[in-house]
N, C-alpha and C positions, 0 to 999 in steps of 0.2 A: 502493499502499500503503501503511494508515496506521501509526503508528511508535505505540510505548507510551505515549511522552510524547503525543501526539495523540489516544489512546485516554484517559488521564487526564485532560487538558484536557475534554473533552468527557462526560466523566463528572463531574466535578467543577462543570460547571456543569450538568448534570440533575437533582443532588443538590440545591443550590443553589435549582436552579427550585421543587422541588417541595418544600422547603423553606419558598419564600416561597410558595410557589401548591400548598396540601394538594387535590391530588385526592379528592373522595367513594369510599370504598369501598378503601380499601390506605392502609398508611403505610409508607415505605421510607426504610434509613437503611443504613447499614458494618455487618459484622458485628464492623470490628476498625479504627478510625478510621487505623487506620495503612496500610490496605487499601484503596483504591480501587475494585478487580476482583472482592471480594465486600460483596452486598450480603446483610441480612436484609427482609423483605419480609412483611406481615400482608394479607392477604385478607380484610375481614370479605365472609361469604355473601350474593350479591347476593338481595334481599327479592325475597320474591312469585316463587323460584325453592329446592327440596329444601338448599340446602344458607343457606339466609336462619337468619340469627341467630350462625354459626357464625365462628368465629376462627382461618384457615386458614398459617401461617405456612410462609415458603420461601425458602431462598437461590436468589440471582442469583449464577452465576458468568459474570464478562465477557471475553473472550476478548482478550491484549495486541494482538491488531489489529483488536476490538472498534472505529468498526463497522461494519468490510468481512464480521465475522464476527458471529452472533450469541451469545447466553449459553447456558447452560443453564437453566434454570431446575428444582428441585424440592423439591416439599414436603416439610417435616419434619415436618405434621402429617400425622396417618391421615387418607388420602380416598380416597374409593373413584366415580370417573368411568371413562368409557372412554376419555378422550385422558391417561390418568394411569398411567403403568405402575408395577407391584405395588412399586419402588424409591421412587415418589414424582416420578420425574422427569415431566415434564409434553411433552406430545407435542403441539402444534400446528404449521402448518406455517409461521407468521410465525419459529419457531426453525430454522425447516428451513434448510441450506446455499444458500448465492444458488443463481439458474441452473435449468437444466430438474434434474426428477424424475427416478434413473432410472430408478424402481421405474413414471413412468409417473401416479401418479394427482394431484400435482400443477403447475398450472402451473407458471413462474418466479416470473410476477404473485404467484403465492401467497403464494409461498416469502420468507425473507431481504429486507431491506434495508437500507440503512444509514439510511435516512429514521423506521427506525423508533427509539422511545426510551425509554429504561425505561414511563415513562406509559404509550404505544398497546402494549408490551408486554402489562404486566399487565392494564390496560383489553380487553385482546385473551383475557388470563386468564379474567378477570369473566366476560367472553362465552360460553367455554367452560363455563364452567360452569353455565350461565345452558340451554344447548343444544349439548347432548353432540354431537360428530358420534361415530356406531355402522358409519361406513361403512368406516374404516379405524381401528380400537383400537388403542389401546397398553397395554389390560385387555382381553385379549377375554371371561374368564368375566364384568367390568363392563356390557362392551356387548351379548352373549345375556341379560342380567339384566334389562340400561334395556329390551328388547327388548321380552322372552317373559316374564320374569316380576318386573312393576313393583313388586307388593308388597313383594317381598325387599330388589330397587333401596333401596326409599327407604328399610325397616327399616336396611339395612349405612348411609345416609346421614346418619340424624337421629344415631345410635352416634357415628359421625364428627364429627357438630354438640355432641353430648352430650360428647364430650370434650375435643373443640377449648375447650367453654367454662371445664367443667374444671379447664384446664390455663392459665387466664389468670391 
C-alpha cells in the first residue's frame, strides 16, 4: 500500500521531471504550492483534430495512495466530447480503478496501473480528444452527435475551442 509520503515523493519527482522536460501538447503545475495532490493542467487541442487551437484547462486530483489508485481528471473549461461527462470529468480506461471491470467492458490491462505518470495520463487524454470512443460514452448526447450528426458535433466543439481561446 502506498503511503501519502510515498505519493508526495512520486508527485514531486513527476512535477520536477515535467518542469525540466516539458512535453508538447500540455502544461502542468500545482493549483496551490502547498498541495501536491491537486494539479492544474492545460491541454492544447491536438493538431488536425476538431479541438485544434483550443486551450482546455483541467484539474487532476490525486488520491493519498497514488500510484496504487488513479487520479481523477475534470475539465474546468467547457468541452464537448463523448468521453467527458457533462460536469467535465474525464472517462478513459486508464483512470478506472485497477483490476477487472465490473461491467465487463474493459480488460484489466486497459485500466489503471501504477506505472502511469502525469505525462502518460495527459497524453492519453490528448489521444482521447483525437479519437473519441463512442462505444461506452460518458456523454451519451455527444456520442450520438459524433455518430449521427457530425455537423452539429463540430459546431459545438468549435464553440468550445473559441470559448477556450477567449479565456486566455
